N, C-alpha and C positions, 0 to 999 in steps of 0.2 A: 597424513599422520601428524604433521606439525600443527595443522589447524585444530585437530582434536586435542593435542597437548595444550595449545593456547586456551581452548575452551575450558579444559579442566583447571588450568591455572586461574582463569577468571572466576570459575565456580568456587575454588578454594578461597580466593580473595573476598568473594562475596560472603562466604560463610564466616569470615572474621568479624563481620558486622551483621548481627542477626536481625532479621526482620520480624516484627511482632505485629499482631492484629491491631487494626485501628481502634478497636474497642478499649484497648488498654490505656489507662491514663498515666501521664507522667506525674510522679510524686511532686507535691508542692514544696518549693524552697521557702524556708522561713523568711519573713519580711526583713529586709536589711535594717541594721540599726540606724537610728537617727544620727546624722553627722552635722556638727555645728560648724559649717563653713559656707562661703558664698557659692563655691562650685567645687565639684570633686568627680573623680572617676576611679574605679578599680578595674584593671585590665589584666587578663592573663597574658603573660609574655609570649608564649608559643602560639596560641590560637589567635591572639589579638582581640578576643571577645571582651566586651564590657560586662562586668558582673553587677555593678551598681554605679549609678551616675546621677549627677544633677548639674544642669546648666553647662553641659560640656561644650556647647558652641558659643557661649557668652564670651565676649572680648574682655580680656583682663590684662592688667599690668603683670608681666612675668617676673619682675624684680630679678634677683640673682639666679633664678632658674634659667635665665638667658645663658648662663655660663656653660650649660650643657652643650649648646651649639658651639660656643667658643672652644670647648674641649674637643668636640667632634672634629672640627677642622684641624686642630693641632694634632690629634691622634691620626687623622688621615695622612697628614704630612709625615708623621713618624713612620707609619706603616709603609708608605711609599718610599721612604728613605730620603726624602727631600731635606728633612732636618733630623737631628739626633738628640737624644736625651742629654748627651754630654756637651752639646753646643753652648757657648756662652753668649749671653744677651746683655748688651749695655743698656742700662735703664735710662729712658729719656726723661726730660723734665715733665712732659705731659703725664707719663705714668706716675712719676714721683708726686705730682700735685693732685692726683686723683683723690676725690673725697669718698666717704663711705667706708666700708670694711676694707682693710688693707693688710698686707703682710709686712709692711713698713720697709719698703725698698728705699734705697738712697740714690739720688740722681748720680749718674755716671758709674754706678756699681756694676760689676760683671757678675751675672747670675746665670746658672745653668738652666736649660729648658726644664729639666726634671725638678729643680727647685721651684721654678715658676708654676709648674703644673700643680705641685703640692700646695703652694701658696694660694692658687686659684681655687682648687677643689676643697682642701681641708679648711683653709682660713677664709675662703670666699673673697680673696683679695682683688679689689678692683684694679689696684696698681699692677698686679701680676697679669690680669686679663689684658690690660692695655699693652704691657711689655710683650706678651705672647702674640697679640694681634699685629703689633708693629714688626715683630721679627718674621712672622709668617708672610705678611703681605706688604711690608714696607710702611704702611700707614693703617690706622684704624678704619679710615673711610673705605679703603679698598677691601679690607677684611670684612666689613659690614656688607659690602656688595656680595662677597663670597658666601656670607651667612645666608643672605636672602635667596641666592641661587640654590644653595644646598637645601634650604627649606622647601623650595619647589620640588626638587628632586626626591625629597623624602615624603612628599604628599602633605606637607603642613600648609593647608590651604587658607587658614585664617591666622597666619603668623607673619609679622613684619618686624624687622630689626632696625634700630637706629644707632645702636652701639653694641660693644662686646661685653659690657658689664651688667646691664640691667637697670641702670639709672633711669628714672622716669622720663618719658617723652611721649607726647600724644600720638606719635606715629610708631611707637614701640609697643607691640601688643602680641598676644597669643590667646589660646583657649586651653581648657583642660584636656580636650581631645588631642590637640596638637602636641601639648607637653607630654602626654602619655606616649604618643608615637615617637617623639624625640628621644625620650628615655629608652624606649624599646630599641630604637635604631642604634643608640650608643652601646648598649649592652650586647646587642647582636653583632655589630660590626667590629667592635674593639674589645673582645673579652680579655685580652692580655693587659690592656690599660685600665680596664674597669676596676681593678684591684684598689686603686687609689681612693675610691669612694667609700671604702670600709675603714680607711685610716682614721683613727680617733683623735690624733693630735699631730701637730707639726711645729717644729722650732726653727725659726730663722732669725738671725741677728740677735741671738740670746733672748728672743721673745717667743714663748710657747703659747699657742692658741689651740683650743679644742674644736673639734668638728661640732657644728651646731645641730647636727642630726642626733637628737636624744635617743632615738630608737637603736642606735648602734650599741648603747649601753644596756638597753632594756630587753632586747630580743636578739638572741644569737643567730637567728636565721636572717636577720636584716643585714645586708651588705652594701647598702647605698640608699639615697643618692645625693640629693641636694636640697638645701633650704633657701628661702628668700624672704625678704621683708622690705617694704617701703610703706609710707603712710597710705598711699592709694591702693597698694596690693594687699595690705594686711600681712599676716603671717602665713607663709606657704611652705609646703614640703612635698617633694617627690621621694617616695620610699620604694625600695625593691627588696624582696625577701624570697628565699628559696627554701622550700621544705620538700625533701625527697627530690623528685624530678620536676616538680611544679614550681614555677616562679610567677609571682604576682608583682604588679607595679601599681602603686596608689598615688594619686595626685590630689592634694588638698590645697585649696586656694581661698584666701580671705578668712583664715581662722583668727581668733581673738588674741592669741598669745602663743609663745613658744611651747608652753606646756600643752595647750589645746591642740595645736597642729600635730604634735606627737601622739597624743591620746586618740584623736580622731583617725589618724593614719593607722594606728594599732588596731582599732576596732574594725576598720575596713579589711585589713590583712587577715585578721583572725576569722572574720566572717567568710572571706573567700576560701581560705584553706579548710575551714571546717565543713562547708556545705557544697563544695565543688571539687571536681577532679578533671584532669586533662589527659587526653589520650592522643597518641600519634596513630592515625588510621592508615595512612599511606605515605610512602617515601616519594620524593620528587624524581623526575626523569627516569622512571621505571614503567615498563609497559603495563597498562591496565586492560587494554583491549586492542585487537587488530581489526582494522576496518578495511573494507573493500575500496579500492581506488581505481578509477577508470582512466584509460588512455595514458597511463604512466609507465615508466620503466620498471616499476614494481607493481604487483597486483594488490599489495596490501601496504598499509601504513600503520606503524605502531603508535598508539595514543596513550598519553599519560598526563601527569600534573607537572607544572613547571617547578614546583617545590614541594616540600613535605606538607601534609595536611593534618593539622591538629584540631581537636574540638574540646571545648570545656563544657561539662554537663553536670547536673546535680549528682551528688554521690549516690551510687547504687543504681544508676539508670543506664548502664552500658548496654544491657540487653534490649533496651528500647530503641537503639540506633538502627537505621537502615540506610542503604545507599542506592541511588537511582542514577544510572548512567545513560545519558541521551547523546547519540552521535548523529551528526549531520548526514542526511541521505545523499546519495549520488555525489560523492566527493570526486572532483575532477583534478587531474594533474594540469599544471604544476602546482605544488604547494610547498612553501618554505618551512623549515624547521621552526617550531614555536608558534605556528599559526593555529588559531582556535578552530576546533572541529567538533565541538560539542560541549556539554556541561556535565558536571558531577554534582548531584544534590545529596546532602546528608540530612536525613530526617531524624528528629527525636519524637517518636510516636507520630502524631499528625502535624508536628511543627517543623517548618524548614529552618534548619540550624545553620548550614553553610551551603553556598553555591559557588563552585570553582570552575574555571574554564578547563576543558580537556584539549590538549594541544598535540600537534604532530611532533614526535620525538626525533624525526629525521626528515630531510627533504626528499621529495619525490619529483623527479623531472618528467617532462613529456617523453613518452616512449617513441620508438621508431615507427615507421609507417605500418609495419606488420602488426605490432602491438596495438596501435590505434585502430586498425581495421578490424582486428579480432574483437576488441572491446566494443566497437561500434555495433557489430553484429550481435554480441551478447546482450547489449543494452536494448535491442529491439524486442527481446523476449522477457525483459525484466518487468 
């Protein structure tokens, strides 16, 4: 009876994504607008799919976009309780002397972590970045080591940091792809702290500076994220906007002006929201199928996805989706929880859209001698 119920459940799940004949064509998406920038990418936050792109693997100077990683590490320490927003930080001479954009800290001043965060995010203060790096890791050099380790953990394969500010250095680089993933990780992992990226201005020491992200004034759906500029990088902007349940992240690198980086980002966001939509097809850690397992202390293992599965598709094409689940034959115990036992393919008409590993949702140990003996006999007739 339980097997029949599971089969019915799987049938119901399959009906949620309707299969259509291969003869049906996917509607064409209009050509993306031309973007005047050296490199760019538009990514859906939930699915991680790139909707438009140019030179996404090209090595670039990330300028102050670097501060996303600086903020990520600070937010991580706040979340873990290692530091608090109310902690006071004494400004070092190194932080005070920092060139470029500043929040105008004074050497020896006592400033709270929360003030420094706003100075770093809203005012893009290099002095604030140094002060935070030194507070978290005792020195900027040690903090930079943490930045590079975290970059590896987040899958930023073409990124290397030399400082916490984004000041130019030949060994300080990233790509449009990695910067999009960096922004995605920050929004995903620290939604409570992300709110600072929508703050339009901040006043410290009687000096008010406005957020350089012009889209915060032009588009009410934009709630972040960060600008950057150096002579080698040009004008850069990572923007994030949410309309309904859909969030997009745009990365524009090497634009010609402050105005241009905002306009090009706006074009990308409008294109993505107008012509695409995102769906959650499956939740994570929920059974999709029960598979036979041999020589185990259980006869079946529940299989599913490690996390939720989202897809981004052209508008009006939901009925063109189909799902194909392939499970490994002859699964033998023992198997650990989380081990891959198959794949789930999501097709849009004849096109492979996503392919995700199907994993064991619980461990299965080797059975006792009787269970193994019975399964051995059954296997002779399979």
